[in-house]
N, C-alpha and C positions, 0 to 999 in steps of 0.2 A: 127322427131328428138326430144328424150326432151325437155321438157319448166322448164326455169328455175324461181323456182316458188318460189321466197325470203322468203317469208313468212312461205310457208311446208315447207324450208329447216330451217328457224329458229328454226323452233317447233322442229325439228331433232335435233339441234345443244347445244340446252339451256336443251332439254330432257337427251344429254350423256354432253355437263353438267358438269349439277343435278348429276349423274349416278359417272362420277367422280370424284365427289368434289375435281373439280378444283377454285368455287369460283370466275373464274372469269364474268369480268363487261358487262354490257352491250352495251357498247360501243368497252369492245377486243370481244365480239361477231361478229360485226358492221361489224370489221372489217375484220375477220374471213374469216363472207358472204363477202365480196366485195374480199379478200385474190379470195373466189371458183371462183368469176361474173368472174376475169380474169381469173381465167387458166382454165377453162367453154369460155371464145370466146375466148382468145388465142392460143387451144387444135386445134380448127377447123383449123386452115390452119397451124401450126407451133407437136401438134403430141408430145404432150405433157407428154399425160401417152395413155396409153387404153383404160382408161374409157370417156364414153359420158357422160354417163348420171348428171345428175346435181347431185341427187339421189343417187345413188350406187358413187361417187362422197364423197360428203362429208361422208358418212359411211365408205367409202375402202383407205382415205386418211385422211381429219380432225381428222374425232373421235378416229383413228388409229395412228393416231400420238399426239396428246394430253392425251393418254392413254400414252403415255411414259414419259409426262410434271416431275408425281414426278419424275422422277431418274435424272433429272436435278437440285434435286432444292438446293445445295449447286455452282452449278457452277456458273460459269464467267464470263471464254471465252470459246465462243463452239468453233468446224468447221462441217460442214457438208462434208460429200464429195462425192462430187455425187451426187448430191444436185437434178439436172434433175430441175425440177418444182416448188422446194424448198418443197423441204415433206423430214426427221419432221421440216430443216431447219429456214421455212416462221410461220408456226405451232407454235415451239418457243418463233421465238421474238415477234410474239403476247402475250403469252401468260406469257413471263417472257421480257418484255421494261427495265425492269434494271438487264438483262445479254450479257454479244456481243453475236450476229451470226454470221461467217460467211460458207458463204457457197460457195464450188469451181463446174465448172462442168471442162472439153472442151471442150461441142459443145456451141459455139457462139450464137443460137439462143436459149437456153434455161438461161443463163446468159442472155443472152439480155431481154430476161422474167422479170429474178429471178432483178432485173435493174427499169421495170417499174411496176416494183409489188410493191420494195423502193419507188422508187419515189412518186407512186398515194396515199397507205398508210403511209408514212413520216415514211416510220420505217428507226426512226437514230442510230439507235445501231446493221444496220447492211452493208457485208461487204459482195461486192463480189468481185472472181475471175473467168477468160481465162486459166488455165490450166491446166496441168495435177499437183498429186496431189506430185509428186516424189522433181518435178518441184518449187514446193512453200515455200516463206524462209522468215519465220513474228523474229516481236522485241520480241516481245512475247507473248513464246509455250501455248497452249491452256491446259486446267483442265480439258478438256472429246473432248473428239474426235469420231462423230456419223453418223454413215450412214446406210441410209431406204434398204433392198431391192441391194444392191452395186455389191458387192465381195463376195467373198469367202476369210472366213478371214484371211484368210494366209493374201493376198496379199495387202488386208485392213491396214493390220498392219505390211504390209512392207513395203510398198508404204506411206503410212503415219507415220507412224512410228517416223522420226523426228521433230516432230513440237508436241509431244506431252511431256505436260511439267512430271519434274521429280514430281511422286507421282498422276499424275495426269493417267487418266479411258479409255479407250474404252467401248459408250453402238451400237452395230448392233443390230439394225432394223431385224428382224428377221419371217419370219413364219414358220415352221417349228426350231431346233435347229438343225442341220446335227452332229449324235454323230464323223462321223471323217472327218468332214471343222471343231472340235473340236480341236481334235487327234492332226490334224497335223500342229496346233499352231507352230511358225516354237523359241528357245528360246534371249530373254529371260519374251517368253510372256505366260500367262496360262488364259482361264476363273477362273473371281472368281463367276461368281453365271451365276443365268439362270434362271430367272426371266417370270414364264404364264405370260400375260396381258388378262385381260378381254376387249372386245369394244363393245361396247354396239351399239345391231340390226345387228354385227356380229360376225355369226356361225364356224370360224374354229380359227386353234390352229396363234395365236404371240406372240411372248417370245424378250425379252431384255439379248442380250448374256452383259454380263461387263462382260471384258480383261485388266491388271493389267500389271505391270514388281513383277515378280519375286521375 
């Protein structure tokens, strides 16, 4: 079992934050390490991610989500669909404390974990829902709806389109961004932009897919 070496993880995080030019404070970086420690601990019982090694979790999950943060620079109210263990939702909430982040998942043990993270890390900007996104109703629609490796793009927009504000957009975090998936998008949705991401320490394809109303 890989050990949780906080000092080594802190160094990898610090280097990654510098490479991504995110300007996160020491307190924010400590919070990200606290989150990773919780993910590592709960994962042993709840199977929140197939990745077991904390160092791999740092690169594949935390830095991967941090690489997407600049894309949310104008967002104020974000929904993370199929939030699972809180990626990218928790990472966004820590990196952008000024932004409201809601996370939704149908799996109770995953949302129990997210509520625990919210309480322990005192994330006042986080809301957690346990239900199907198709059934969610909110007073204030979201200016960005995001997901990470959640579903086919068509399902993603069909299931959550009713929650997007006028002029809002979807940002899907994908590995590769398959052309056939993009072409299958139903009206009135279309891909506005495809942005490759460079994740520090990761030699694999990562893309952001930006989708808006035509």
